[in-house]
C-alpha positions in Angstrom: -100.1 -11.0 42.8 -98.1 -12.1 45.9 -95.1 -10.2 44.6 -97.1 -7.0 44.7 -98.4 -7.5 48.2 -95.0 -8.4 49.6 -93.6 -4.9 49.0 -95.7 -3.5 51.8 -93.5 -5.1 54.5 -90.3 -4.0 52.8 -88.4 -0.8 52.6 -91.1 1.2 50.8 -94.4 0.8 52.8 -95.7 4.0 51.2 -95.8 2.4 47.7 -99.3 1.3 46.6 -100.2 -0.9 43.7 -103.0 0.2 41.3 -104.0 -1.4 38.0 -104.4 0.7 34.9 -104.4 -0.3 31.2 -104.3 -3.9 32.4 -100.8 -3.6 34.1 -99.7 -2.9 37.7 -98.6 0.7 38.5 -96.6 1.4 41.6 -97.5 4.7 43.2 -96.4 7.1 45.9 -98.0 10.5 45.6 -97.8 10.0 41.8 -97.2 7.0 39.5 -93.6 5.9 39.7 -93.2 2.8 37.6 -95.1 -0.1 36.1 -94.5 -3.6 34.9 -95.2 -4.5 31.3 -95.1 -8.2 30.4 -94.0 -9.4 27.0 -97.3 -11.3 26.6 -99.3 -8.0 26.7 -100.4 -6.5 23.3 -98.1 -4.0 21.7 -95.2 -5.1 24.0 -91.8 -4.0 22.6 -90.0 -7.0 24.1 -90.1 -10.7 23.1 -89.9 -12.3 26.5 -89.8 -11.3 30.2 -91.1 -8.2 31.8 -90.3 -4.5 31.3 -89.8 -2.3 34.3 -90.9 1.1 32.9 -90.4 4.4 34.8 -93.3 6.9 34.2 -90.9 9.9 34.3 -87.8 8.0 33.2 -86.7 10.8 30.9 -85.7 12.7 34.1 -83.3 10.0 35.3 -79.6 10.3 34.8 -78.1 7.4 32.7 -74.4 8.4 33.1 -73.5 4.8 34.0 -75.4 3.4 31.0 -77.5 1.0 33.1 -80.9 2.1 31.7 -82.1 1.0 28.3 -83.9 4.0 26.9 -85.8 2.4 24.1 -87.2 4.5 21.2 -89.1 7.1 23.1 
């Protein structure tokens, strides 16, 4: 939980952390992204943590840095 509280003093003080569906969502005016651990039920990954963008389909991936998954 310390990681979530530390962001307040960083570059994005307007970000707020809320919990929904058992995972932390980072919000501005709307939900921006959430962290989804591999230990969570129905996780698509075997280990680690997914950083999922709520409206990720709107992001450009021209450099190929984003893994789009099967959605």
